[in-house]
C-alpha positions in Angstrom: 3.6 14.0 5.7 1.2 14.6 8.6 2.0 12.3 11.6 -1.1 13.2 13.5 -3.7 10.4 13.4 -6.4 11.1 10.8 -10.2 10.8 11.4 -10.1 7.4 9.8 -7.3 6.2 12.0 -8.9 7.5 15.2 -12.5 6.4 14.5 -12.2 3.5 12.1 -8.8 1.8 12.3 -10.3 -1.6 11.2 -12.2 -0.1 8.2 -11.7 -2.0 4.9 -13.0 0.7 2.6 -10.9 0.9 -0.5 -10.6 4.7 -0.4 -10.3 5.5 3.3 -9.9 2.2 5.2 -6.7 2.0 7.2 -7.1 -1.8 7.3 -7.3 -2.2 3.5 -3.7 -2.9 2.6 -3.9 -2.2 -1.2 -6.4 0.7 -0.6 -5.8 4.4 -1.1 -5.5 5.2 2.6 -6.7 8.8 2.4 -6.3 10.6 5.7 -8.8 13.3 6.5 -8.4 16.1 9.1 -10.8 18.6 10.5 -9.8 22.1 11.6 -12.6 24.6 12.6 -15.2 22.7 10.7 -13.2 22.5 7.5 -12.0 19.1 6.2 -8.7 18.6 4.3 -6.7 15.7 3.0 -3.5 15.5 1.0 -2.9 12.5 -1.1 -0.1 11.5 -3.4 -1.1 9.7 -6.6 0.9 6.7 -7.9 1.5 6.1 -11.6 -0.9 3.1 -11.5 -3.8 5.5 -11.0 -3.3 7.3 -14.4 -6.0 7.4 -17.0 -3.3 8.3 -19.5 0.2 9.6 -19.0 0.4 12.2 -16.3 -3.4 12.5 -15.7 -5.4 10.9 -12.8 -8.2 8.5 -13.6 -11.6 10.1 -13.2 -13.2 7.2 -11.4 -10.5 7.5 -8.7 -11.3 11.2 -8.3 -14.9 10.3 -7.5 -13.6 7.7 -5.0 -11.3 10.2 -3.3 -14.0 12.9 -3.0 -16.7 10.4 -2.0 -14.6 9.0 0.9 -13.3 12.4 2.1 -16.7 14.0 2.0 -18.3 11.0 3.7 -15.9 11.5 6.6 -16.8 15.2 6.8 -20.5 14.2 7.1 -19.9 11.5 9.7 -17.7 13.6 11.9 -20.1 16.6 11.6 -23.0 14.4 12.6 -21.1 13.1 15.5 -20.3 16.6 16.7 -23.8 17.9 16.0 -25.6 15.1 17.8 -23.2 14.8 20.7 -22.1 11.3 19.9 -19.0 9.5 21.2 -18.3 8.0 17.8 -19.2 9.0 14.2 -22.3 7.3 12.9 -21.8 4.9 10.0 -22.7 7.0 7.0 -23.2 5.9 3.4 -23.5 7.9 0.1 -27.1 8.6 -0.9 -26.1 10.6 -4.0 -23.4 12.7 -5.4 -22.5 14.8 -8.4 -19.0 15.4 -9.7 -17.8 18.0 -12.1 -14.4 17.7 -13.8 -13.0 21.1 -14.5 -9.7 20.2 -16.0 -7.3 17.2 -16.1 -5.8 16.3 -12.7 -2.0 16.0 -12.9 -0.4 13.0 -11.1 3.1 14.5 -10.7 2.4 16.1 -7.3 0.1 16.1 -4.2 -3.6 16.1 -4.6 -5.5 18.3 -2.0 -9.1 17.5 -1.1 -11.3 20.0 0.7 -14.8 19.5 2.1 -17.4 21.6 3.9 -20.8 20.6 5.3 -23.4 22.9 3.8 -26.6 21.4 5.3 -27.5 18.8 7.9 -30.3 17.1 9.7 -30.1 14.6 12.5 -29.4 11.6 10.3 -27.8 13.2 7.1 -25.5 15.8 5.8 -24.9 17.5 2.5 -21.2 18.1 1.8 -19.4 20.0 -0.9 -15.9 19.1 -1.9 -13.0 20.2 -4.1 -10.0 18.5 -5.6 -7.0 20.7 -6.2 -3.8 19.6 -8.0 -0.9 21.6 -9.5 -2.2 24.7 -7.8 -5.5 24.5 -9.7 -9.1 23.5 -8.9 -9.6 20.3 -11.0 -13.0 18.9 -9.7 -15.9 19.8 -7.6 -18.3 17.5 -5.7 -21.6 17.7 -3.9 -23.0 14.7 -2.0 -25.6 13.6 0.5 -24.6 11.1 3.2 -27.0 9.3 5.4 -26.5 7.6 8.8 -27.5 4.0 8.5 -29.6 2.0 11.0 -29.2 -1.6 12.4 -29.8 -4.1 9.7 -28.0 -2.1 7.0 -24.8 -3.9 5.7 -22.7 -0.9 6.6 -24.0 -0.6 10.1 -21.1 -0.9 12.6 -18.5 -1.0 9.7 -16.2 1.1 11.8 
């Protein structure tokens, strides 16, 4: 287990997001890290997240990749625009491909890379690996919100 504070813990300790919010007690508490522009997260499934015995529920896979890739976008936009804090970003769209069942008997590894960005948005690709195999791929667009949007100042 990584004891270094995650992007979420550093930049959004009061976030209540179900997938990545440190302040959401029953949430998933994913912890994303950036090294040289690449984003990684390790997460351990619990039996309650199974779709059927031994296989992770597909909707949860979408949640994991959406949150992890959203943090990749927000952190990238912070760095690219010279900001002190990541902008609050929301998902504009995403596509998810399930390549094989995701086993729940071990660690799930999430990866993300920013593939395109503008001042207020980023496109991110993601992968979910489990059991040593690529199980799902993701591509999403994340947009920095402005004052008046419900997510503005969420972290």
